[in-house]
N, C-alpha and C positions, 0 to 999 in steps of 0.2 A: 523531541528525539531529536531533532534537523534543523541545521540552521539555514535561514532565509526561506523565502516563500516558495510554495508547489513551484510556479512557473517560472522562478527566478534562475537566469542561466550561469550566473557568476557562483553561486553556491547551494548545492545541492549535495550537502556532504552531511553524515551523519556523528552527531557527536560520541565522544570516547563514552562517558559516564551521565549517567541521568543529574540534571543542575538540583532535584529536588531530593531524591533518597540516596543519590550516589551510586546506584546499580550500574556496575561495568556490563555493556550492551553487547559486546562481543565473547559469549560465554567461552567459548571455544576457536580456535583459528579456523576461519573459512566459513563461520556458521553463518553467515547469510546468505553464502549462496544456493542455502536451500530456499531460501524466499524467492530464486529464480522459478520454482514449482508452484508456490504459489501464487506468483504473478501469473504463468502460463494459468492456470487455473482462475483467476479474475479475468484474464484476455478474453477467455473460451466463453464465459457466460458475459460477459459485458456484450464480445461479437453476436454470441444469438439474440440479445436482447436487442441489437441494433437489427439485425436483419427481420424481428420481429416487428418494430416500429418502422422500419422500411417498406416492410410488406404492407402494414396497416395503412400506412400513410399514403402509399401509392397505388392501392387498392390492385393488388395482382400483376403488377409490370413483371415481365419478363424479360427484361433487359440484364443479364448477366452484369455487365459492366456499372450498372447503377450499385448495384448490392455489392461490389468488390469498391468501389470508389468510396459508399459511405460507411463501409466496414475498417477499410484501411484511414481513412480521414477521423473516424471515432476513436478507433483504436490508438492513433498516433497524438490526439487531443487528450487521452485518459493516460497517456503513459506515463507522468510525471505524477500524477495520483496511484495508478499499480504500482509504481516503484515504491512510494513510501508505505502506501496501505499492505503492501506485502511484507515488509520487513514488522511493520506494526502486528500483523496477524499473526507474522512467525513467533515473533517475542512473547506476546502476550496469549496466545491462545492455543497456539500448538507446541510450547516449552514448557516441559513438565519439571524444569528446574525452576521456573520463574512464578512466585505465589504472591499474590496481593496480600499487601500488611496495610491493613487500614490506618494502624497507629502512625504510620508516614504519610498519610494523605493529611495531617495538618501543617498550617503554614509555622505556627508559635515554635519557638525553639524549647519549650518544656515538655512538648509531646514525644523528642526522641530521648533515649535510653542512653 
């Protein structure tokens, strides 16, 4: 779906169409704005996980700066992953217009009608 690597600063662009099945990704204008809500949910879950891990590692530390620092650093490191996976989750899991078509999952040219 994307050109370049996850942490590639030069290119973090989504293709217009799938190179395999020619699906047009942006179903309607502004479709991927809804991915912000999915990204927000991912950030909340990851933030809670980071808090839990920090609490478990530091054994009941009461310093708020430790938690703020680890949450902000962790979410900053995970933001390129969230950018991609929020769009993928929106497109393939939360979109009723998109259905899996197993006949398009083959690489030979005889599989396409």
